[in-house]
C-alpha positions in Angstrom: 106.5 90.4 94.9 103.6 88.1 95.4 102.4 88.2 99.0 99.7 85.6 99.4 99.5 86.6 103.4 101.4 83.5 104.6 104.0 83.5 107.5 105.4 80.6 109.7 107.0 80.2 112.8 109.2 77.2 114.2 108.4 76.2 117.6 110.8 75.0 120.4 109.7 71.3 119.6 110.3 71.7 116.0 106.6 71.9 115.0 106.0 74.5 112.1 102.8 76.6 112.5 101.7 78.3 109.3 99.8 81.5 109.6 97.6 82.9 106.7 96.8 86.7 107.5 97.9 86.1 111.3 95.5 83.4 111.7 96.8 79.9 112.4 96.2 77.8 109.1 97.8 74.5 110.0 100.7 72.9 112.1 103.3 70.8 110.6 104.9 68.1 113.1 107.5 65.6 113.0 108.6 64.6 109.5 106.6 67.0 107.6 108.0 70.2 109.6 111.5 68.9 109.0 111.0 68.7 105.4 109.3 72.0 105.1 112.2 73.8 107.0 114.7 72.1 104.6 112.8 73.3 101.5 111.6 76.7 102.7 115.2 78.0 103.2 116.2 77.5 99.7 113.1 79.1 97.9 112.7 82.7 97.3 109.8 84.6 98.9 107.0 84.1 96.1 108.1 80.2 96.1 107.5 80.2 100.0 104.2 81.7 99.8 103.2 79.2 96.9 104.5 76.2 99.2 102.7 77.3 102.2 99.5 77.9 100.2 99.6 74.3 98.7 100.4 72.9 102.3 97.3 74.5 103.8 95.1 74.0 100.8 94.4 77.6 100.4 95.2 78.3 96.9 93.4 78.9 93.6 91.9 75.8 92.0 91.0 77.3 88.5 87.3 77.1 89.1 86.9 80.5 90.4 85.5 81.9 87.1 82.8 79.2 87.0 82.1 80.0 90.7 81.2 83.5 90.0 78.5 82.6 87.8 76.7 79.9 90.0 73.5 80.9 90.9 74.3 80.7 94.6 77.1 83.3 94.4 75.0 85.9 92.5 
């Protein structure tokens, strides 16, 4: 299982709070929260993690190897 550290809570008002390692990453409201709830119920755990990563913008972009070699990161 691929656990990227994401979790979510549905508030009473319908908002969805997405957490990354127990820290609030983003809040979805109105239409976006309703769409998220519909999607997430149908997905596997790994797919849920990927969806939340994409919604928060916290996912690998493919340039990590290049960034390691940058002078600022040495």
